[in-house]
N, C-alpha and C positions, 0 to 999 in steps of 0.2 A: 490780192495774193499775198502782199507783204503782211497785211493784218492777220491773215490766216496762219502764216508762218510764225508770227509773233505769238498768236494764241497757242499754237502747238508747242512753241518753245516754252512759254510760261507754264503750260500744263506739264511738260516734261520736268521742268525745274521744280514745280510743285510736288510732283510724284517723288522726285529725288529727295527733296527736303523732307517729305512725309516718311519715306523709307529710312532716311538717315535719322530722323527723330525717333522712329520706332526702334531702330537699332540701338540708339543711345539709351532710350528708355529700357529696352530689354536688357542691355548690358548693366545698366544701373540697378535694375531690379534683381538681376542674377547675382551681382556682387552683394547687394543688400540681403537677399535671401541666404546666400552662402555665409555671410557674416553672422546672421542670426543663427544659422544651423551650427556653425562651429563654436559659437559662444554657448549655445544651449548644450551642445555635445560635451563640452568640458564640465558643465554642471552635472549632467547625467553621470559621466564617468566618476566624478568625485563622490556623488551620492551612492553609487553602487559600491565603491570601495568602503565608504563609511558604514554602510549597512552590512557589509560582509557577504553580499550576494555574488554568486559565481555566474559569470556569463556563459551561457550554453550555446547561443547562436547570435551572430551579429552580421548585418549587411546594410549597406546604404543604397537606396534606390532613388531615382528621380521621378517625381510625380507632377502632374499638372502640365499646362501648355502655355507658352508665351507669357512669362517664362516658366520653365519647370523649376522645381525646388527639391533639394535633397531632403530625404526622410530616412532617419535611422530606425531600423527594425531590430529590436533587441529582446532576446529571451534570456531571463536570468533566474537562477534557482534561489529560493529563500531557504536558509538553513533551518532544519527542523527544530533546533533548540531555541530559536528566537521566539520571543513572546509575540503573539498575533493580536493581543487585545487592543493595543493602540497603534499598531503598525500602519494601518491604512491612513489614519488621521495624521500620523507623523510624516509619512511620505508626502501627502498633499500639502501639509504645512511647509515642509522643507522646500518643495519646488516653488510654492507661492512666495516665500520669503526670498528666494533666489531670483525672483522676477519672471518666473515661467507662468504661462497660461495653461490651466487644466482644461483641455478641450473636450475630453471624454474620460469617463471613469466608471469602471464596473468591477464588482467582486463576484466571483463564481466559485461555489463549493461543489466541485464535481466528484465523481466516484473515487478517482485515484489521485486527484490533485485539488489544491485550493489555489485560486489564481486571482491576481489583480491585473486588470487590463487598463492601460492609460494612454491617451494621446496627449502630448504636451507640445508647447511651442512658445513663441514670443510674438508679440504684436499681432496675435490671432493667426499667425502662420504656423501650420503644423510642421514640426521638426522631428519628432520621435514618436514611434508606436512602441510602447513598452508592455511586455508580458512578464510579470513576476509570478513564479509558480513554486509551490511547496509540494513535493512528492510525499504523499501520506505514508506514514509507517503502517505496515500491515500487522494486525494482531489476530492470531488464530487461537480460539479456545477449544479445548478438547475435554469433554466431560465423560469420565470413566464410570464403570461399575453399574451400568444399566442392566436390567434383566431380572433382578430379584423381586421387584414389586411393580404392580400396576396402579399404585396409589394415585388417584386422580389429582389431588392437590399438587403432588410432586411433579407429575407430568405436565400439568397446566402451567406450573411455575416456569419450567424450562422450555416448553414448546409453544407457549402462548405469550407469557409475560416477558421472557427474555427474547425480545424481538430483534435479534441480530443473526447474521450467519454464524454458525458454529458447528462443531462436529461432535458426535456422540459415539461412545465405544461400549459395546455390549458383550458381556461375558457369554460365550457359547454354552449351551446346555442349561442355562438358567430358565426358570419357569415361564418367563414372559419375554424371552429374547425375540421371538418372531413377531409378537404383537407390538412391542416397542419399536422394533426396526421399521415396521410398516408405518406406525404413527409418526416416527421421526422423519421418515422419508417424505411423507405427504405434507409434513410441516416445513419442508425445504432444508432439512438438516442432512449432513453427510454422515454415513454410517461406517464405523470401523469395527473389526473383531477385536475384542479385548482378550487376547489369548493368554491363559494361565501358563506360566513357565516356572520351573523350580527355582526357588531362591537359595541363597547361601545358608540361611538360618533354618532351624526346624520349623515345619509348618504342618497344618492339618489339611490333608488332601480331600477336599469335598467337591472336586470338579469332575464333570463328565469327560471333558477333554483337557489334557494338560501335557506339556512337553517336559519330559524328565531326562536327567543326564544318562540314565541306564539304557535309554532307547537307542536302537539302531537308526541309521540314516533313513531307511525305508519306513520304520515305525513312526519316526518324526513326521515324515512327509504324509503318510496315510492319516495320522491323527490330525494333522493340520488341515488337510483337505476336507475331512469330515466336519471339522469345526467351522470352517469357512462356509461350507454348504448350508450349515444350520442357521446362518444369520443372513436374512434377505437383504439385498441392496448394498452389501458390503463393498466398499471401494478401497479399503486399506486395513491395516492391522497394526496394533501396538501391543506391547507386552504388559501383562498383569503379573506383578512380582518379577521374577526372572533374573535376580541379581547373579545367580550362578550361570544360567543358560546364556544370557546376553554377554557374559564376559569371556565366552569360549567360542573361538572361530569355528571349530569343528562342529559345534552344535547349531550355530547360527546359519551356517552355509545352507544346509538342507531346507531350513525355514525360508530363507530368502530366495532360494531356487524355486520353491513352490509359488511364492508371491510373484516372482518374475514371470513364471508360466501363466499365472492367472491375471497378470497385468494389474496387480494390486500394489499400493505403496506401503512403505513401512515407516512407522513413527517409533523412534527409540524413546521410551518413557524415562530412560536414564535413572533406573532404580539403583544403579551403582556407577561410581565414577570410572570403573574399569570396563564399562560396556564397550563392545566393539561393533555393536549392531549397526550404527550409522555408517561407520567406515567400511564395513563389509558390504553393506547395501550399495554404497557408492562404487565399490570395486566391481560389483556384479551388475551395475547399471540399473539398479532398482530405485525408483523415485523414493526419496526419503526426507525426513525431518527429525529434529531432535528437540526434546522438551527443554524450554528455557527456564521456566519457573514452576514449582509446585505451589499452587494457590492456597491449599487448605490442609497443610499438615496439622493445623489446629483449627477446629471449627468455631472460630471466634472472629467477629466482624472486624475488629481492629487489626488482627493478624492478617486476615484475607485482604483488607484494604492495603496494608503495607506491602504484601506480596504482589498485589495488582499494580501498585505504583512502581514496583521494581520491574514488572513486566513492561509497563509503558516506557520506563527509562531505557530498558534494553532495546525496545523497538525503535526508539528515537535514534539510538546509536547505530544499530545494525540495519535498520530499514524494515525489519520484521522480527517477530518473536512469537513463541508458542507457550501458552499457559495451560497447565493441566490441573483440573479439579475433579470433584467427584459428585455423583448424583445424590446430593443431600440438600434438604430444604434450606438449611442455613447458608449453604454455598449459593444456591439459586437466588435467595433473597438478597444476599450481598451483591451478587453480580448484577441483578436488575438495577439496583441503586447505583453501583459504580459505573456501569455502562452509560447511564443517563448523564453522568457528570463528565464524560469524556469529551474532549474538544474534537468535534467531527471535522474540523478543518485540518487537523494534524494526524488523526488516526482513522484507520479503516478496518472494520472487523470482517474477516474473510474465512472461508473454509480452508482446511489444512491443504487441500490440493493446490491452493494458490500460493503457498510458500515453500513448496517442495524443492529440494536440490536435485 
């Protein structure tokens, strides 16, 4: 009986010692893991400040069991103006030199963002899951003045070789307006009506439909409706010429009222700095955008390249920009080349409908 009691006592003591040992081990590990976490966390915070990354989200969670350990989940934004060429290598090197372990590393070039995903820690213990992302600047290209020709080389250049999303604007009443609208639509391009409007300067009126200052409100609306109906698949409208019309609210209102009724958007080509088109569209709650850069005032490769670079610069600053060019083989050839040189980690080419205000 005594031997049995002693055995039970020893077993109880053994269990108690085992539990105490586990508790001490757990507490030691917990303290050790927390020390590693806070040490690594200070390194991460310092690196984010040095890189100029903005923290979008941050939370600490506990993972694992017996013992659990802290893991910092951080999402930070990469500034668009930063060079990406050596960024990934620089980040890896900096964390390595700071004594951190890179447990996982992946770069993803998604549609809207470029991302670096990293799991880091110390002593093979995961302490942080990092997501660094760059929100791509959106660039919309609008190519005007389609409709006058069905030249196969020109159309092939824009609809086959310029293999990015972009929008085309067709002058209503031109010989090939319907044919080009159909071809552009089936090539995945967005169609706009390139509506002739009276300019300030003397001009030659050779248009089937045009908005003139002498027209009444109803004449403007009827003319516009007919013009829109003549261009299949049209989703929006921008002005062709129009420095006079777009500078006058009384003339722009009936135009924008028709667009609102038809659920079409308006792009202000900004042929004059006095244009009120964009502002009136906003007032009437018509989806709208405004031209950022004219790409081809001169049909010269060096000039177009300079304007295209200006477009990229504006997009980086504003998050989006609209470049306007014309249906000319020199423009198409230049754009095919320039688009290939674009850093797809920073820029995304989109249809105009994706940058509307």
